[in-house]
N, C-alpha and C positions, 0 to 999 in steps of 0.2 A: 347622048342626050337626044331626046325627041323634040319635035317641033313645039310641043306644049311646055317644055321645060321640066319634065319629070323624067326620072330614070326608069328604064324598063325593069320589071321584077327579075331578081336573080334566081336562077334555078336552084333547087335544093341540092346540097352536097350529096354525093353518092354515099349510101349507107345511113343517112340520117333517119331517125325514127325506127331503126331496126335493132333487134336484139341479136347478139352474136349467134349465129347458127340458123337464122331464119327470120321471116318477117315478124314484126311486132303485132301482137294481138290487140284488138281494141279492148279497152277497159271493161266495157259491158260484156264482152264475150268471156273474159276471165271470171267475172262475177257469176255468170250463168253456169259456167263449168263447176265452180266451187259449190254453188247451190245444188246442182245436180248430184255431185259427189256426196254432199251432206244428206240429201234425201235418200239416196241409195244406202248410205251407211246407217241411217235411222231405220229404214225398212229391214235391212239385214239384222240389226240388233233386235227389232221387234219380232222378227221371225224366229230367231234363236231363243228369245225369251219365251214365246208362246210354245215352242217345241219342248223346251225344258220343263215348263210348268205343266203342260199337258201330259207328258210322260210321267212326271213326278206324282201328279195327283191321280193318275190311273192305277198306280201301284197301291195295293192294300197291304200295309205292314201289320204284323202282330208280334207279340211277345209270347214265348213259351212260358209255362208255369214256372220253370226254374229261373228264367230271365226276369220275369215280373217280380218274383219274390226277392231276387237279388237287388233289383232296382226299385223296390217298393218305396223307399224314402224319397227318391226322385219323382216317382209317378204320383205319389200322394193319392188324392181322390180325383185325378184327371181321368177323362174318358179315353180308353184305348181298347185294343183287341187282344184277347188272351186265347192261346191255343193249348189244347191238351186232349186227353182221352177220357171218356166217361167211365167212371169207376162202377163195375158191376154191383148191383144191389143198392146203389146210392140214389136212384131216381125216386123222388117223392112228389106226386102232384099236390099243389096247394090251391087255395081259393083264387089266387091271382096269377098262377103260372106253374112253374116246376122248379124244385130244388134238386141239386145233384152235386156230386164232387167230380172234379177233373184232376188228372194226374199226369205227370211227366217226370222222368228221372227220379222216381221215389219221393217226389214232392207233390202235395195235394192242396187244392184250393176248393173251398165250399162256394158253390154258385147258387144264388137266389135269382131266378129268372122270372120276369113278368111277361105275360103273353104265352101263347101256346107254342110248343116246340114243333119243328118241322116233322113231316111224316117219317123221314129216315132216321130220326133221333132214337138211339138205343144204346145199351151198354157196350163198352169196348170200342166205340166208334170215335174217330177224331172229330173234334168240334172246335170252332172259333166262336167265342162269345164276346159281345161288345158291351162295355160298361165300365165300372170303376170299383176300386176297393171301398168298403164301407167306411173305413177311416184309415189314417196313416199307420196305425199299429195293428190293424186287423188283416187276417187272411181271408175274410169273407168278401166275395165279389158280387156286386149288384149288377145284374145284366138285364138288358132290354131286347137283346137280339141273339139268336143262336144260328150259326151257319154250320151246316153239316158237310163234312167231306164225304164224297161218294166215289165208288169205283168207276172206272171207265167202261165197265161192262153193263150194258142196259138190257134188261129183260122185260119186254112188254107184258102187260097183264094178259092172261089167257082170254081167248074170245068167249063171249057169252054163248051158252048152249040152251037149246029148247028141246026138252024131252030127249036128251042124249045126243042131239044133232047140233052141229055148229050152224049158227045163223050167218047167212051171207047176204049182204045188201044187194038189192037188185040194181043193175046198172041201167041208166036211161040211155037210149040211143038217139042221136040227133037224126031227124028225118027229113 
């Protein structure tokens, strides 16, 4: 006892307030660690989601003529892309665009396209048309866009000539 009549404080027992294997973490520190892990988990999930969505939307899918005719009941009049080859002799210009037939695996679809076809559009070339079937029981395809497949070989247009001579642009020199 002390002179004032109070007992001195007793020291804490060894190991009190500790977790087996190390010092106890304060409660605030544990909460901060959990929050940080949750934030990193959400960021990782968002990154994966954006990556999957970005890659998925950058791919352009299409059905071949055979696939589209097989799945016509499921497709109905929904918009999709259809791939085939332009049938020779089937191209007919109209007041609003171009009508033609496309084929693949001995199956043919009539295409009524609005708008002008691309410059490379011609018979026997592979095309992808975007649109929909006219009705659920029709093989007529209403299209608003034609995409033309082209070869990897590019041949530039020949240079313009003047009186049998090629014209060459004069180069300016910096002075």
